[in-house]
N, C-alpha and C positions, 0 to 999 in steps of 0.2 A: 502494501498498500504503499503511496506517496505522500510525501506532506502535505502536499494542498491536499488531497483525499480524505487527510486526517483530520485536517482543519474545519474543512465543511461539516465532516461526522459531528464534530465539536458543536459549531454551528448551529447545526442543526439539533440540537440535545435540549429537549425541554426545562431542563435545569438553569441552561446560558438563557433562555426567553426572563424564567423566572428571577434570575439575577439582574438582567438587564432592566428588568421592569424595577425593580425595586430600587436599580442605581436611577435610572431616567426619572420613575413618577413621585417618588418617595420623599420625604424633607429628608435633608442631608444624615447621614448615620453610620456607623462604623459595620461594615461587612469581614467577615474572617472567614476564610476556606478551609479549610482542614483536609488533612490526608491527602493532599495531589504529592504526589512523586514525580522524581525526574523534571521532564518541560511541562508535565501536564499544569502549571499553573500560567507558562506560557502560552499553550494554548485556550484556556480558559480565557486570560488575558487579552488575547488575539481576539477570539472570537467577541468579548465585550468591546474591543476598542473597536471593531469595524460591522458592529450591529447596528442600524438603522436606527433606532431608538435611541444608541449614544453617540450617532456621528459629531452632534454638537460638541458632547461635552469635553472638558478638559478631563483627565485622568492623571493622579498621582500613586505612583507604584513604590512604596516602602520596602525593599527588602532588610534580612538581616545584616551583611557586611556587604564590604567595596566588592568582594569577587563574586556574591551573589548575584550585587546589583549588574555588574559588568556582563555577567554571561546572561542574566535577563535580558538586560537591554538587547543585547546583540541575537539572542534567539527568538525575542519581540519584533525587531527589528526586519528580518532574515523570515520570519513568517507573515507578516503584513507587508513588505515591501514599504511600509512608511516612512518618509523622507522628515516628519515631525515628530520622533520620538528624540526626546533628549536625556543623553544623560550626565547626573549633576553630582559631579562627585565632592569631596572635600578637595579644600585648597592643599593642604598639606602633604611633604612629602611621606614623614610619618607620624602616628597619632602621638609619639616623646616629643617633640622638638617640632614648638608650633611657629618657630623661625624660619624654615625652609620650606619656603612658597614651592609648588609645581605649575609650572607656568602654564604647563597644558593642563590643567584641571582649571585652573585658574578663567582660562579662556570656555574651556567647555561651558563652565560655571556661566559667565558671563551672556556666551549665545543664549542659554536657555531663559536666563532672566530677561534680555532685553526681548526674547520671542513672548514670552507668556507678560510683560508690562507693555507690548503694545495695545492700544485703545480703541483695535480695529472690532471689537463684538464678536467674534468669531472665534471658533475653535482652534485653537493653537497646536493641541496635542497632547502628547503625556511626558510624564518626568518620571525618570527611574533615579532611585535613591536610595540611601539609606542613612540611619539615626545620627552617626555623624557629619554626612554634609547637610542635614537639615538643622543641625543646631548650630552650624557657624551664620554667625550675622551678615547681613546683605543689604543691599544698596535697596535704598527705597524705590520704586519705579518711576515715579517723577523724575528723582535726578537720574534714573541711567537715559532715559528719554531725551532730556534736556542735553546731556551730555554726548548725544552719539555723532559724530561727523559724518555726514552723507555725502560721497562725493561717488558720481556715476560716470558714466564716459559721452565726452563732450562740455564737462564743466571747465569753466576756466577754475584753475587755482592758484593763489597768490603762494609761490612757495613760502616766504618770510611769513606771512600770517597763521598759514596750516602750521609751521612748523613751533613760532609760537605759542599755541594751542597744544599742539602735544606736550611741548614744554611742560605749560600746566596741570596737563594731565599727570604728571610724572614720567614721563620718557623722558630718555637720555639718548644722547647722539652719541653713535660709532659705528664705526667702519661694518662689521658683521654679526652678521644675528646669528647664533647658536640656537634660539629657542623662542618659542612664543613669545608673548609680551614684553 
């Protein structure tokens, strides 16, 4: 049986319809699913994510730890082929030293926050994370949207003013980049 056929079986299960109804029509609530082994939780999550009654809802999946969240995100992304699934990791390289930032994780967090802070009123997608990452402080969405530099093809750029703005944001001028941020 192919992965797509298995996902279709999950999507057709009456229990998934009950779950989708609880999520989409009821008051906010905690829903805990138990006894899902292997990739079953990702199949249920994919079924809910793709379900028509949940199509305009944002979803938050909080896994046990960073490794579980990374696997969950990767599997969910492969099952749904969706581009609006965001991994939201902790900013730090390890949990014992909170001075060492992981620049690529900071970029992933910023991208997710930017998407979820937009005032479009439409579905943004899903956030996959874990407790350590959730407990970190984040920038208020208004501050994010006010500090975005929008550049597109055909725009005239004044290099000195762009450089001054980047310096204001804390960037340093360097000849060689070796990591994001």
